[in-house]
C-alpha positions as CSV (number, residue, x, y, z in Angstrom):
1,X,1.1,2.0,22.1
2,X,0.2,0.3,18.9
3,X,-2.6,0.7,16.3
4,X,-3.7,-2.3,14.2
5,X,-6.5,-2.0,11.7
6,X,-7.8,-4.5,9.1
7,X,-10.1,-3.1,6.4
8,X,-12.2,-4.9,3.8
9,X,-13.1,-2.2,1.2
10,X,-14.9,-2.4,-2.1
11,X,-12.7,-2.4,-5.2
12,X,-13.6,1.1,-6.2
13,X,-11.8,4.4,-6.6
14,X,-13.5,6.0,-3.6
15,X,-11.8,3.4,-1.3
16,X,-8.3,4.8,-2.0
17,X,-8.7,8.2,-0.4
18,X,-10.6,6.7,2.5
19,X,-7.8,4.4,3.4
20,X,-5.3,7.1,2.9
21,X,-7.1,9.4,5.3
22,X,-7.2,6.6,7.9
23,X,-3.5,6.1,7.6
24,X,-2.9,9.9,7.9
25,X,-4.9,10.0,11.1
26,X,-3.1,7.0,12.6
27,X,0.3,8.5,11.7
28,X,-0.8,11.8,13.4
29,X,-1.4,9.9,16.7
30,X,2.3,8.9,16.7
31,X,3.4,12.4,15.5
32,X,5.3,10.8,12.6
33,X,7.3,13.3,10.6
34,X,5.8,14.7,7.4
35,X,8.2,13.1,5.0
36,X,7.9,9.6,6.4
37,X,4.2,10.0,6.6
38,X,3.9,11.3,3.0
39,X,6.1,8.4,1.7
40,X,3.7,5.9,3.4
41,X,0.6,7.7,2.0
42,X,2.0,7.6,-1.5
43,X,3.0,3.9,-1.2
44,X,-0.4,3.0,0.2
45,X,-2.2,5.0,-2.5
46,X,-0.2,3.3,-5.3
47,X,-0.8,-0.2,-3.8
48,X,-4.6,0.4,-3.6
49,X,-4.8,2.1,-7.0
50,X,-3.1,-1.0,-8.5
51,X,-5.8,-3.2,-7.1
52,X,-8.6,-0.8,-8.4
53,X,-7.0,-0.6,-11.9
54,X,-5.3,-3.9,-12.4
55,X,-6.8,-6.7,-10.2
56,X,-9.0,-8.4,-12.7
57,X,-11.8,-10.3,-11.0
58,X,-11.3,-8.8,-7.6
59,X,-14.3,-7.4,-5.7
60,X,-12.5,-6.0,-2.7
61,X,-9.3,-4.5,-1.3
62,X,-8.1,-5.8,2.0
63,X,-5.8,-3.4,3.9
64,X,-4.0,-4.1,7.1
65,X,-2.2,-1.3,8.9
66,X,0.1,-2.0,11.9
67,X,1.6,1.1,13.5
68,X,3.9,1.6,16.4
69,X,6.0,4.5,17.5
70,X,8.9,3.5,15.3
71,X,7.5,1.7,12.3
72,X,4.5,1.0,10.1
73,X,3.8,-2.2,8.3
74,X,1.1,-2.3,5.6
75,X,-0.4,-5.2,3.6
76,X,-2.7,-4.7,0.6
77,X,-4.4,-7.8,-0.7
78,X,-7.0,-8.6,-3.4
79,X,-8.9,-11.7,-4.5
80,X,-8.3,-11.1,-8.2
81,X,-6.6,-13.2,-10.9
82,X,-3.1,-12.4,-9.8
83,X,0.0,-11.1,-11.7
84,X,3.6,-12.1,-12.4
85,X,5.6,-9.9,-10.1
86,X,8.8,-10.8,-11.8
87,X,7.4,-9.5,-15.1
88,X,7.0,-6.0,-13.8
89,X,9.9,-4.0,-15.1
90,X,11.1,-0.4,-14.6
91,X,8.6,2.3,-15.6
92,X,8.8,3.8,-19.0
93,X,10.1,7.4,-18.6
94,X,7.9,8.5,-21.5
95,X,4.7,7.3,-19.8
96,X,2.6,8.6,-16.9
97,X,1.6,5.0,-16.0
98,X,3.4,2.0,-14.6
99,X,5.2,3.6,-11.7
100,X,3.2,2.2,-8.8
101,X,5.4,-0.8,-7.8
102,X,8.5,1.2,-8.5
103,X,7.3,4.0,-6.2
104,X,6.3,1.6,-3.4
105,X,9.8,0.0,-3.5
106,X,11.5,3.4,-3.5
107,X,9.5,4.9,-0.7
108,X,9.3,2.0,1.7
109,X,11.3,-1.0,3.1
110,X,10.9,-4.8,3.2
111,X,8.7,-4.8,0.1
112,X,7.3,-8.3,-0.7
113,X,4.9,-9.2,-3.4
114,X,3.1,-12.5,-3.7
115,X,0.6,-13.4,-6.3
116,X,-1.2,-16.7,-6.9
117,X,-3.2,-17.3,-10.1
118,X,-7.0,-17.1,-9.5
119,X,-6.3,-16.5,-5.7
120,X,-5.2,-12.9,-5.6
121,X,-2.2,-10.8,-4.7
122,X,-0.5,-9.4,-1.7
123,X,1.9,-6.5,-1.4
124,X,3.6,-5.9,2.0
125,X,5.8,-2.9,2.8
126,X,7.1,-1.2,5.8
127,X,8.6,2.1,6.9
128,X,10.8,2.8,10.0
129,X,10.7,6.2,11.5
130,X,11.4,8.1,14.7
131,X,8.2,9.6,16.2
132,X,8.5,13.3,16.9
133,X,7.5,14.4,20.3
């Protein structure tokens, strides 16, 4: 079995918990263990929150979820002005901000970022897991 969903959501704060709940429900179908599921929820939340807070000029968040029994792949895209992924450094330990991309990289696998000036950004990440039965 496989679940694939593509969402086109407004770039607003309320879209973040909505997509997180959808992911949680899809993970429950496959009985994904709590730790792996939580890691994916946090990574997805951070990716979407980055669009809401930082994607200048974007009007939407596009999210693609692709779940199977042993893995999940997620793409989060926007149509904003883009950013320089190489310029994003380690988070400042003295600040509560700036941890989103760092967390996504720490909690998931195969992380790829692509950004094109005036055409938007994409972050792709995956997580492998063993479904509990």
